[in-house]
N, C-alpha and C positions, 0 to 999 in steps of 0.2 A: 671971574678968575678963580674964586674958590671952587665953583662947580667944575671948572676945567681941571683943577688940581685933584679933586676927588675922583674924577674920571680916570686919572692916571695912577691911582692907587691900585696895587695888585696884591691879591691874596694868593700866595704860592705855597703849595703843599707838597711834601715828599715823605716817603716811607722807606726806611731802611731796616733790615733785620735778618733774622735767621730762624728757619724752622729746624729746631735741633733734633728732637726725637719724640717718640710716643712711648707710652708705658701701659702695659696690661690692657691692650685693646680688647673690648668686649666682643661677644659673639654677635654675628649679624644674621639676619634671616636669609633664606635662600640656600642655594647649593654650596656656597662657601662655608667652610668650617674653620674653627679657630686654629687648627693645626696647620692649615695651608692658606692662611690669610696673606694675600699680596695687596699691599696698600699704597696709596699716594695721597698727597695733600694738595689742596687748592686754596687760593686767597681770593676773596670777593669783596668788592666795594659795593655795599648794599647787596644786590643779587647779581651783579655782573662779575664773572670770573676774570681775573687779570693776571693770575700766575698759577702754575702747576708744577709740582715736582715730578720726577720720574717715578716709576713703579718700583717698590722695594719688595723683594721676594720673601714669602713665607716666614713672617715673624710677627708676634703679637706685641713686640717691643722694638720696632724698627728705629734705626738711627738715620735720619734724613740728611742732616748737615747741609741744608740748602740755604745759601745766602740769597737775598733779594734786595733790589733797590729800584724804585720807580717814582717818577713825578706823578702826582695825582691831578689830572687836568680838569676835574669838575667837583662840585659840592657832593658830599656824601654824609650819610647819617650813621652808618655802622660798618665796621671792618670785621669780616668773618673768615675763619679758618675751618675748612672741612676735611675730614679724613674719610676716604672712600676705600671700599674693598673692590679690587679689580675683578671684573667678571668677563669671561671669554664669550659666553653665549647670550648674555642679556645685559641690561643696563647696569652700570657700576652702582654698587649699593652703599649708601651712606652709613658710616659707623657712628659718627657724631660730629659735633661742631663746637667751636669757640667763637662767640660773638662779643665784640667790644664796641660800645658806642663811642663815637668820635670824641665826645667830651671827656671820656674816661681814659683815653690813650695816654695822656700825660702821666697817669699814675704808674705806668709800666715802662716809661721811656728809659732806654739805655741799659736795662738790666734784664737778666733772664728770669722767667717766671714759669711755674707749672700751672696749667689751666685744666680744669676738669672738662671733659667732653660732655655735651648735652645732646639730647635726641634731636634729630632733624625732623621737625613737624611741618608738613606742607602749609598748615594754617599760620605758621609763624614766619614763613619766608615771604616777607612783604617789603615793598618800598614805594615811594612816590608821595605826591601831595595832591589834594583836591581843593578847589576854590568854590566856596558856597556863599549863597546869599539867602537870608531868612527874614521874613517880615510878617506882621499880622495885619489883615485887612478886614474891614467891616463890609458885610454884604447884606442886601435885602432879598429875602427869599420870595418865592412866588406868592405866598400868603401874606406878605407884608411884614413879616417878623424880621428882626435883626439877627444876622448870623455872623459867625467869625470864621475866617479862613486863615490857616497857616500856609504861607506861600514859600516854597523852597525852590531856589534856582540852582541847578548844577551848571556851573559856568565852564570849567575845564579841569584837566588834570595835567600834572607834570611828572616826568621821570618815572613812569611806570616801568616795570622790569621787562627784559626780553624773555620770550618764551621759546625754548629750543633754539636760542641764538637769533631769533627774529623778533621784529616788532609784534606786539600783541593786537588782538581784535577786542578792545575793551568796551564794556558797557557798565552802567551803574544801576543799582537798585536803591530806591529811596523809601524808607519805612518810617511811619509815625508809630512809635511803640509806647504803650502804657500798660497799666495793670490789666485792663479788660479789652484791649484793642491792639491790632497790629495791621495797619493798612500799608500795603506795599505797591510801589509803582516802579516803572523801569524805563530807562532811556533807550535810544536806538544804539545799535552796535556801530562803533567806528572802526574802520578797517585799517590794519597795518600802521599803527601809530603808538608811540609811547607818550605822546602829548595831545590827547584827544580834546577837541573843542566841542563840548556838548551843547551848551546854551539851551537847556530845556528847563521848563518851569512846571512845577507840580503843586496842586492845591489839596489841602487836607482840612476837613471841617473839624474845628476844635470845640466850640460850644455854640448853643443856639438859645437866644432869648425867647420868652413867650410872646412878647409884643415889641413893636418898634418904639424906641424912645431915643431921641437924638442926644448924643453926648459929645463933649469936646474931646475927650480921650477915651479910647476903647480899653476897658479893663477886663482882664481875664482872671477868673477865680484862682486864688492861690493854690488850692488843692490840685487843680488841673495842671498848672504850671510845674509844680513840684514833681509830678509823676510822669509827665510826657517827655519824650526825647526823639530827636531825628537820628536815624541810623542810616549811614550811606555805606554800601558795600560795592567794591569794584571787582569785576569778574572779567576773565578772558573767555570769549565765546569759542568753544571747541567744536561746534557743529555736531558731529557724530559722537564725540566723546563727552565725558563729564566736564563741565566748565571749571576753570581754575580760579581759585580765590586769589585776589591781588592785594586785598587790604580793606580795612574799614575805619570809620570814625563815627563817634557818637557826640551829638550836641544837644544838651538839655534845652528845652523850649523856654525855661525860665530866664535864659540869657536875654530874652526880649523884654524883660521887666523894665530895664533901664533904657535900652535902645530899641525902638520899634523896628529898626532895620539893622540887621547884623550881617556883615560881609567880611569874610576872612579866609585865609588859607589854613588848611589842616593837614597835619602829617598822618599818613595812613598807618594804622596800627594792626598788630596780629589779632586774629580772632581769639577771643577769650584770653588775650594777653599772652598768647603762646602756650607751649606745653609746660605743664607743672610736674611732669613725671620725674622720678629720681634718675640721676645720671651716674651714681657711684660705680656701676658695673660697666660703664662704657670706656673707661680708661682716662688717660690724661695726656696732654701735649705740652712740651717745653718749647717756649718761644722767647726770642729776644727782639724787641721792637723799639724803634726810635722814630717817632712821628714829629715832623717839624712843620710849623705853619709860620711863614714870614709875611708880615704886612709891609710891603715895599712901597715907600712914599715916592713922590716925584723926584727926579734926579737932582734937582737943585738942593734938596734937603741934605744930600749926602756929600756935597762938594767939599765942605770944610774937613770932614773926617777923612775922606778919600785923599785930599791934598796933603794932610798931615802924614798919613801912612806912606804916601809916595815920596815924601821927603826923607824917609828913613835911611836909604842907602847913603845919603850925604851927611848924616848926623855924626858928630865927633864928640865922644866915642859912640860906637854903634849901639852900645847898651842903653844909651839915653834916647834912642829912637822909639817912636810909637809902636812900630812893628815888633821890636825886640821886647818892649814892655808887655805887649799882648802875649807873646810866647812865654814870658817869664811868669805872668800871673795865671796862665792856663796850662801849666806843665802837666797837670794830671789829665787834661782833656786833649787827647791827641787830635781830635777833629777840629779844634779851634784854629790850628795852623793852616788848614786847607783853604778857607776863604781868603786869607792873607796872601797865600802863595798864588792863588788864581788871580787876585787883583794885581799883584806885582808882575805876573806873567803877561797879563793883558796890556799893561803899560810899559813893557820892556824894561822893568826895573828889577827883575828877579836876580840876574847875574851879579850886579854890583852889591845887592843886599846880601845874598848868600855868601859871596866872597868875603865881605866884611865880618859876617857872623862866624864863618869857618876860620878866619884868621884869629878871631878872639878865642875860639875853642882850642886852636893849635897853640896859642900862647900858654894855655893851661895844661897842655899835654906834655908829660915829661919823657916818655919813651916812644920811639918811632913805631914799635910793634903794637902799640895800643891806639893807633891813630883812627879816629872816627869809629870807635867801637861802641860808644854809649848811645843812649836815646836822647840826644841833645837837640837844641833848636835847629842847628845846622843839618843834622842827619834827618830830622823830621821834614824840614823844608825840601831837601833834595829827594827824599822818598816820595813825597807828594808830587813834586815836579816830574819825576820819572814816570809815575803812574799816569799823569795827565798828558805830558808831551810824548811819552814813549809808547802809548797805547797801540798805534799803528805799527810802530817798529817791532813790538812783540808779535803782533799778528803776522807780519811778513816773515819774521825770523823763526818763530817757534810753532805757530799754529799747524803747519803741515805735518811736522814730525810728532807733535802732541796728538793730532788726530790719528796718525798711524798707530801710535802706541795704544791709544784708547780703543781703537776699532779692531786691531789685530788681537789684542788681549793675550799675548804670549806670557807664560809664567816666567818670572824673573827672580823668584825667591832664592836667596843664597844663605840665609840663616838656617843652620842645621836644626835648630829648635822649632822652626816654623814650617819646615818642609812637610808636604802632604804625602800620603802613601802613593807610591808610584812616581813621585817626582825624581828627576835626574838633576842633581846639583850642577853637573858640568854643562848640561844643555841650558839650564837656567842662567848660569854664569855667562855663557856665550850669547844668549838673548839679551841680557843686561848690557854686555859690552858693546853689542851692535847698537843698542838704543843710545847709550852714553856717547859713542863716537858720532852718531848722527846729530845729537843735540849739541855736542861740543863743536862739531864742524859748522853747524848752522850759525852758532854764536860767533865763532872766530872769523867767519867769512862774511859777516854782516856789517862791517864798518861803514860801507858806502850808504847803508840805509839808516845809520844812526842820526837822529835829528840834530841839526846844527846847534840848537840851544843846549842840548845835553853835552855836545862836544865842547861848547864854550865853558860850561860849568866844570867839566872834567879837566880842561886845560888850566883853569884857574886853580882848582884843587891841587893839581900836579905842581904848579909854580909855587903855591903857598907851602906845600909840604917840603919841597926842596929848600926853600928859604928858611924854614924852621929847623930842619935837620940836614944841614949841608954835608955832613960827613957820611950820610947813609945813602948809598947808590940805589937801594931798592925802594925807598920810601915814595919815590915819584910814581911807582907802579902800584904799590899797596894802597895809596890814597885813592886811586881810581878803581882798582879791582874790588875794594871793600864795598863800593856802591854797585858797580855794574854787574858783578858776578853775585856777590853775597846778598844784596838787597833788591836786585832787579830780576835777573834771569833765574837764579835758583829758586826764588820765592814764586815766580810765575810757573815754573815747572811743578813745584810742590802743590800749588792751588790754582790750576788753570781756569777754573770757573770764576775765581775772584778777579781775574784779569780779562774776562770775556773771551777767553780762548776756547772754552767749552760752555755749553748751556747749563749743565748740571754738575753737581759734585760727583767725582768718579766713584765707581764701585770699590769696595775695600781692597780687592786684589790689585786693581789698577792703581789705586791710591798708594799701595805699598810699593809698587814698581816705580811710581813717580817720586816717592820718598827716597828710594835708593839712588835714582838718577840725580836728584837734587843734591844729596850729600856728596856724590862724586863730583858734580859740577862745581860745587862750592870749593872743594879741595883742589881741583884742577885749576880753578881760576884764582885761587889765593896765591899771594906772592911769598915765596920762602923756599927753603931747601926741602928735599924729599923727606929727610928725617923728621922735620917739623910737621910736614903734611901728614905723614904716616902716624905721628904721635897724636894727631887730632882725632883719630878713630879710636873709640873705646872698644868697638866690636872687632874680634879677631877676623871674622869673615870679610869685613870691609877692608881691613889691613891687607889681607891676602889678595882680595880682588883688585885693589888699587895698584899693587905692585906689578900687575900685568900691563900697565900703561908705560909707555916709553917716556920717561921724564923729560929728556932733552928736547924731543920733538914737541911735547906739550908746552913746555916753557917758552920755546921759540915762537909757537903759534900765539900764545897768550901775550907775550911781549909785543909781537907785531900788531896784534889787535889793539892793545892798550895804547901803543904809539899812534895808531891811526885815528883813534877816537879822541885823543888828547894832545894832538900835535900843536905846534906853535902857529901853524897856518890855519887861518879861519876857514871852516868848512863851508863851501858854497853849495847851494842846491843845484843838482844836475839839470833840473827842469823836467826830467822824465821820472815822475813819481811811479813807484811800484803800485800796481793795482791792489787796493786795500778794500776788503769787504767791510762796509760801514754798518750794514744791517741786512738781515735776511730772515724770511719766515713765511709761513703759510697765510694766504689771504684769499678772499673771494674777489675774482676779477670779472667785470661785466664784459661779455662778448662784444667785439667791435661791430658797429653798424646795425645792431638789432633795433627794431622799432618797437616791439612789444615789451611790456613789463612782465616779469615772471621769474620763477626760480631757475628755469632752464637757461636763462640768459646769463646766469652767474655760475662760474666754475671755480673750483679750487685750483690755485696756482701757487708756485713757490716764487716769491718776489725777492729780488736780490739787487742791492745798490752798492756800487763801489765808487771810488773817487773819479771814475771814468765813465761808467755807464749804469743804466737801469735796465734790468732784464727780468722776464718771467719765464718760468719753466713748468712743465707738466708735473714734475716731482723734483725734490731735492737731488742734485747730482746729475740730472738729465740735461741735455742740450737746451739752449735757450730757444723758446718759441718766438720771442720778439726781443730786440735790443734797441734801446734808445740812448744815444749819446747824451751824457750829462750836459754838454754844451748846448744841445738843441732844446733843452727844457725851458719853457717860457714862463711857467707858473706852477706852483704846487699849493692847492687850496682845499679847504673843507668843502664838502658838498652838502646842501640842505637835505635833511631827512626826507622831505617831501618829494625829492627828485625820483627816488626809487623805493620809497617807503622802507628805508633801511637806515640804521644808525651807523656811526663810526665810519662814514665814507669820505674819501678824498679823491681829488682828480689831479692828474698830471697832464698839463697842457703843453703840447709840443707842435711841431710843424704839421703833423697829421691829425687824425681824430683824437680827442681827449681820451686818456686812459682812466677809467673809473675803477676804483679799488675800495673794497670794504675790509677794514682791519677786524681782528678778532674781538677787540674790546677798546675802551676809551684810552687806556694807557698805550696800547700798541698804535692806535691811530695818531696820538700825540707824538710818539717817538718817530713814526714814519714822516710826519709833517716836519718835525724838527730837523731830522737828518737830511731829507731831500731839500728843505729850504736852505740849509747851510751850504750844501754842496753845489747848489745852483745860484747862490746869492749874487755872484759877480758876472753872470751870463749877460752878454751884450743885448740879447733879444728879449729880456724879461718884460712881461706885460705890466702895464700900470693898472689895468682893470680886468675883471674876470666875471663869468656867469656862475652864480652859486647853485644853479639848477641845470637841468639837461635840455637839449633841443629835441622836441618831439611834436608830432602832429602839426608840423610847419611853423613852430614858434618856440622861442626860449620860454620855459615855464616861469622863470623868475621875473622877466621884464616884458614878456609878450612880444618882443621884437620878432618879426617874421624872417629876417635875414639871418641865415646860418653864420655869416661872417660879421655880424654886428658886433661892435666893441662891447666889452663887458659892462655890466651895470653896477658893479661894486668894486671899490679900490682893493688892490692886492695887498696882502700882508707885508709889512715892511720887515725885512730880515736884518738883524743887527750885523754889521760888517765886522767880522772877526776871523782869525785863523780857524780853519775847519777843526783842527785838533784842539783849539782853545776856545770852545764855545762857552764864553763866559759872560754872565749877566753881572756887570759891575755893581749896579745898584743893589742887587740881591746879596752879593758877596759882602758889600759894605754894611748892609742891614744885619747879616749874620755876625759880623765882627762887633757891631754895636750891641747885639744881643749877648755875646760872650763877655764883653766888657761890663755890661750892666749887671750880669749875673755874678760878676766877681768884683763888685763895687767895694766890698770890705777889704779885699786884698789891695786894690788900688789905694785905698785910704791908708792901709798899713805901709805900703811902699812910700807914700808921701811922708808919713811920720818918720820912716827910716831915713829918708833923704834930709828931712829937717834936722833930725838928731845928728846925723853925720856932718851937716854943714855948720851947725852951731858949735858942736863940741870937737870939730876937726877930726872926726874919726868915729867909728861905730861903737859909741860908749854904751848904748843900750843893748845888752846881749839878749835879745829876744829870739826865740827859735823862728818866728815868722820872718824876721828880717834876714836871716841867713839864707832864705830861699831865693832872695832877689840878687840880681847882678847889678850892683851900683858902683860904677867906676868914678863918675863925676856927679856928686849929689845935686849940685846946683842946676846943671843942664837937665838931669833926669827929673828934678822937681818941676822945672819949667815946662817940660813936655807933659808931665802929669796934670798940671794946671790947665794946659791947653786941651788935653783930652777931656777933663772934667767939664770944662765950659762947653765944649762941642757936644758932649753927651747930654748935658742938661737941656740945650736947645733942641736937640734931636728928640729927646723925650717929650718936650713941650709940643713939638709938631705931632707926635703920635697921640698925645692927650687930646689935642684939638680935634683930630679926626676920629678918635674913639668915642667922643661925645655924641656923635651922630650914629647911634646904633640903629639897626633895622627895627621898625615897629613890630611889636608882637602881633602875629596874625598876618604879616606880610609874606610875600613869596620867599624872601630870604630868612625869615624868622617865623615859620609856621607854628600854629598852635598844636601841642601834643594833646589830642583829644582823649576823651574817656574811652575805655575799652570794656568789653563785656566780661 
């Protein structure tokens, strides 16, 4: 049973951050010069590129402003950021790089740091592991003397890098190196694989005795042992070009002093430990990084904590609930609320919880015009809910008009101090007015697309606001508009890349246009008189621009929209969902029906999946070459690397021939599998088994079955049943909550002390600043919840400790030896 539990332990990794800016980028070789340096950044896991910014024009101190987030689907050793100079006529030239080992990422988590750029040295661009076995053998030579052979077996390698996006053709050289000798031998070349199986053995003569004498143990002289080492170099065979160095490791022969047989995994190292050249003149890069690694235990371990959190909406008062306590002790950490929101959403407990929290906040609100203005637990919960539940709503409502604004790139600057030479302020004002009208109309006509859960929350807020301020006829609208306009639509217009409406941060000029539109939308959507709205503008030009809108018509449209998304009638789904693009991007697709292996069988295509269909196109924006209804997809699974000698491949099994696709990197492949798996999870015709390889030469290469229609030989991946919009891993969210609670254990103890003090002395007698940060209405109930939390946390920590005791052995595949470097 313990082994089964361990098998269900998952190590889940994610990386969130921002490539902020570069400063004083140094000169690069080639035709590019410092004055016309156009640069971009990439992110690599080891040597696999997983993210790229757009190109920024002609600046040695470019502001990138690119946010990124991705799940990391595989083990890695190093995270690297590269700055490249864009070249039109030749390969892009590296300016420099920042490399951070995985173990060091925690040092920089959550804060911005400046990193110096270092040279990109080909001999330092390595990754992978090699499995070696070494032993000493006694041999009798032809003349009868006793000799000694060092036997080195190269077993296999794992995770070698891609070369030009494809699997490499690796081989290894094995050298016995000493002060006066260097014997080298070479393995065979393995074709198109990042995980070559060598299984080759090499013999090196170490010492030779003058005569044969039988001994129980073979002894090698100390001086020989101290000076000899085995050096293993991995290379990619380039045929006509110079072979590419993939990495090396060095193992001293003296390791066999204690063990006559040594067998272990080694991490490949840079040649000469990488470049040592100075990097002061290459510039620096400002980054913000948050790396999270969650060790997710079996589901049963999280049942007590999950159950206590899900009881929160029923707690009286709500401030005594576990969920409210989490929000209270993690006020400074905005991200702490997100896993709780996701957990409550998954179990349909969000609306009652946020209604109770909002009611508590309203009880402490004295004036109607300040309703939901602060950064409270209620507003944070609703913000996160709208980002999760409203993602597709935003795409349907805003993406078409945002794309038009970004692609047409019309000038909209109306600030006299920012006008460029030749700009016509009246033309700019007209452009801006057209864009604002389009965005405003898209929003106010979108009520039918508003998710039912958002409508339920807005209806509750409206009811609570009316109950708290019965004499104010406008508060029912301002309670809703403060969220849907100010915190949802206006923010998405301002930062479309943060809401997946655009792939990159907009150019400065477009960003300025979006800022002006967002300001106007905030004001049009806010509830109040024209004089109040106009007084919100500090800038005269915005005041003059806003007066051009007809207030009565705008108010009427806003009122109608707010009524529709917060009416007393529960909003039912029409059953006809709008087609929403869930993911799209460039991939390599294998041509259908081809029998031969080869590059010509793979072509670049634009893959696009919506909640209705999967299609591929010759280029983005072109007509579909093939369309597959989502309902007809029977399985979406990984494809073995051996099928086509390519990494990051997956297959879409449907009624016709399987669609074989290669993603650009491991992150992209994981995201495609996740999205397609979720959108097809409820299909009636889903298969129970699949073939992890292809059918060629009259047989399936995985199981050798000769029938093309033979059932699969491997079970299909089980996809968690969940709302497509709410793709939530409850165990992982509960583990995140446990992590936040554990890191705030001192605050939990302070809250317990505050409850005890208030219960004993019938009031907050101990005036400590720490106590004033907590919301404690009923100290006894709050204290009881805190004790339950502490007991659950202690047991969960014990479960973690049990499993942490079984760490991977040093020298194993999961914990390779970091070998000596030259």
